[in-house]
N, C-alpha and C positions, 0 to 999 in steps of 0.2 A: 141492915145492914151491913157489913164490915166492908172497910176501902183499905186495900193494903196498897202499897206500891211495894215496887219487884224490881229489887236492880240489877244489874249484870257487874258478877266481879269476876275475877280472877278465877274461881273454886267455882261458881256456877254460880245461881241465880240465888237472889235471899232477898222472900218477905219481910215487908216490914207494916204489922197499922199501924196507919195513923188515925183510926179515929169509927165511929161507929154510929150510924146515922138512924134514926127513925122516922121510917115512912109518916105524911099528914095525911088526912084527909084529903086536901086540894095542895096544888102547886101554891111552894114555899122556896125558895133561894136555901140550901145548908148553909151550917158557922161554914166559917174561912180554914179548912183543911193544910196543914203543913207537911211538906214532904220530902224534909229533909236534906233536899236534891243539896242544896247550897254546900254541904257535910256533903258526902259524897261528888259532889263533883270536885274536893279539894280533897281528897282524898286521892282523885284520876289523875289529876293535875288540868283542872279547869271543867271536864267533863263527864258529865252522867249518863251511864244510856241509865234509862229506867222504862218501864210502864205502869202503866191501877187498874187493879183486879177487883171488880165490887157481888160483893158474895150478902145472895139475901136467905137470914139467917130461917124468915118465916113465906112462902103463899112466893107470891110473883109483885117485882117494884119495880118502874119504869123511872130509866132516867133521862131525861132530855137533852140537854148541856155537861158537859165537864171542861169550864175554862182552865188551863195552868197556865200560869202568869215565868216569861219565859228570862224576864230579869230579873228573876224572883225577888221581889220588895216586899 
C-alpha cells in the first residue's frame, strides 16, 4: 500500500509519497510516517491544507484507523 500526502498549493494539488506499507496477516500498527506538514505550514504561513491518499498495489487492503498528530510532535 502506498501512502501519499496531498497538499493544496497555489499551483494546485501536489501528492508526495510518504511511505509504502506491506499488509500483514493480522492487525498490527504501522510504523510512524512523517507527513512533512511542518515544512508545508512554514511555507504557507503556519497552515497546511492536506489530505491522505492510500493506494493498494495488490488486492484489497483495509485500514482501521488513521491518527494525525495535530501538534506535529
